[in-house]
ChimeraX commands (.cxc) that place a marker at each C-alpha (Angstrom):
marker #1 position 158.86,6.50,160.20 radius 0.5
marker #1 position 161.04,9.47,159.54 radius 0.5
marker #1 position 160.34,11.90,156.83 radius 0.5
marker #1 position 162.37,14.65,155.17 radius 0.5
marker #1 position 160.97,18.01,155.83 radius 0.5
marker #1 position 164.09,20.49,154.52 radius 0.5
marker #1 position 167.45,19.93,152.83 radius 0.5
marker #1 position 169.88,22.33,154.07 radius 0.5
marker #1 position 172.99,23.56,152.14 radius 0.5
marker #1 position 175.37,22.89,154.86 radius 0.5
marker #1 position 175.68,21.39,158.19 radius 0.5
marker #1 position 175.68,24.38,160.16 radius 0.5
marker #1 position 172.46,25.33,158.44 radius 0.5
marker #1 position 171.05,21.94,159.31 radius 0.5
marker #1 position 172.07,21.90,162.95 radius 0.5
marker #1 position 170.60,25.40,163.35 radius 0.5
marker #1 position 167.10,24.28,162.01 radius 0.5
marker #1 position 167.34,20.95,163.79 radius 0.5
marker #1 position 167.65,22.83,167.04 radius 0.5
marker #1 position 164.71,25.19,166.23 radius 0.5
marker #1 position 162.69,22.28,165.86 radius 0.5
marker #1 position 163.88,20.37,169.05 radius 0.5
marker #1 position 163.35,23.75,171.01 radius 0.5
marker #1 position 159.55,23.65,169.88 radius 0.5
marker #1 position 159.17,19.98,171.01 radius 0.5
marker #1 position 159.62,18.34,167.50 radius 0.5
marker #1 position 161.91,15.29,167.65 radius 0.5
marker #1 position 164.39,15.94,164.62 radius 0.5
marker #1 position 167.58,14.37,163.17 radius 0.5
marker #1 position 169.92,15.34,160.39 radius 0.5
marker #1 position 171.64,13.38,157.74 radius 0.5
marker #1 position 173.90,13.76,154.79 radius 0.5
marker #1 position 172.37,13.83,151.45 radius 0.5
marker #1 position 174.79,12.43,149.08 radius 0.5
marker #1 position 178.69,13.58,149.12 radius 0.5
marker #1 position 179.85,15.68,152.01 radius 0.5
marker #1 position 183.35,17.14,152.50 radius 0.5
marker #1 position 185.35,17.03,155.72 radius 0.5
marker #1 position 184.43,20.52,156.36 radius 0.5
marker #1 position 180.68,19.97,156.27 radius 0.5
marker #1 position 180.00,21.01,152.95 radius 0.5
marker #1 position 177.30,19.55,150.90 radius 0.5
marker #1 position 173.55,19.04,151.44 radius 0.5
marker #1 position 172.03,17.75,154.63 radius 0.5
marker #1 position 168.49,16.40,155.17 radius 0.5
marker #1 position 166.43,17.33,158.12 radius 0.5
marker #1 position 164.12,14.58,159.22 radius 0.5
marker #1 position 161.20,14.34,161.51 radius 0.5
marker #1 position 158.69,11.77,162.64 radius 0.5
marker #1 position 156.02,11.57,159.76 radius 0.5
marker #1 position 153.27,12.49,162.54 radius 0.5
marker #1 position 155.05,15.86,163.22 radius 0.5
marker #1 position 155.85,16.80,159.61 radius 0.5
marker #1 position 153.17,19.26,159.19 radius 0.5
marker #1 position 154.17,20.94,162.43 radius 0.5
marker #1 position 157.80,21.05,161.58 radius 0.5
marker #1 position 157.01,22.60,158.32 radius 0.5
marker #1 position 155.04,25.36,159.98 radius 0.5
marker #1 position 157.73,25.87,162.65 radius 0.5
marker #1 position 160.41,25.99,159.77 radius 0.5
marker #1 position 158.42,28.46,157.68 radius 0.5
marker #1 position 157.90,30.78,160.88 radius 0.5
marker #1 position 161.74,30.60,161.22 radius 0.5
marker #1 position 162.56,31.50,157.78 radius 0.5
marker #1 position 160.05,34.38,157.50 radius 0.5
marker #1 position 161.48,35.96,160.76 radius 0.5
marker link #1:1,2 radius 0.2
marker link #1:2,3 radius 0.2
marker link #1:3,4 radius 0.2
marker link #1:4,5 radius 0.2
marker link #1:5,6 radius 0.2
marker link #1:6,7 radius 0.2
marker link #1:7,8 radius 0.2
marker link #1:8,9 radius 0.2
marker link #1:9,10 radius 0.2
marker link #1:10,11 radius 0.2
marker link #1:11,12 radius 0.2
marker link #1:12,13 radius 0.2
marker link #1:13,14 radius 0.2
marker link #1:14,15 radius 0.2
marker link #1:15,16 radius 0.2
marker link #1:16,17 radius 0.2
marker link #1:17,18 radius 0.2
marker link #1:18,19 radius 0.2
marker link #1:19,20 radius 0.2
marker link #1:20,21 radius 0.2
marker link #1:21,22 radius 0.2
marker link #1:22,23 radius 0.2
marker link #1:23,24 radius 0.2
marker link #1:24,25 radius 0.2
marker link #1:25,26 radius 0.2
marker link #1:26,27 radius 0.2
marker link #1:27,28 radius 0.2
marker link #1:28,29 radius 0.2
marker link #1:29,30 radius 0.2
marker link #1:30,31 radius 0.2
marker link #1:31,32 radius 0.2
marker link #1:32,33 radius 0.2
marker link #1:33,34 radius 0.2
marker link #1:34,35 radius 0.2
marker link #1:35,36 radius 0.2
marker link #1:36,37 radius 0.2
marker link #1:37,38 radius 0.2
marker link #1:38,39 radius 0.2
marker link #1:39,40 radius 0.2
marker link #1:40,41 radius 0.2
marker link #1:41,42 radius 0.2
marker link #1:42,43 radius 0.2
marker link #1:43,44 radius 0.2
marker link #1:44,45 radius 0.2
marker link #1:45,46 radius 0.2
marker link #1:46,47 radius 0.2
marker link #1:47,48 radius 0.2
marker link #1:48,49 radius 0.2
marker link #1:49,50 radius 0.2
marker link #1:50,51 radius 0.2
marker link #1:51,52 radius 0.2
marker link #1:52,53 radius 0.2
marker link #1:53,54 radius 0.2
marker link #1:54,55 radius 0.2
marker link #1:55,56 radius 0.2
marker link #1:56,57 radius 0.2
marker link #1:57,58 radius 0.2
marker link #1:58,59 radius 0.2
marker link #1:59,60 radius 0.2
marker link #1:60,61 radius 0.2
marker link #1:61,62 radius 0.2
marker link #1:62,63 radius 0.2
marker link #1:63,64 radius 0.2
marker link #1:64,65 radius 0.2
marker link #1:65,66 radius 0.2
view
């Protein structure tokens, strides 16, 4: 089952964090969270498999702290 680990403020940020997770070996996906404009403005959920949620959170925390 997929679970949300982060909500990004735009598509570019969501894609960046998805790439970070994928490079670390965590399967990740993104989806719009509500209304999104044609320019990608709006909130996006970053999802990972429930079994990888703790690892994904740790990876994202390390990335944000850098």
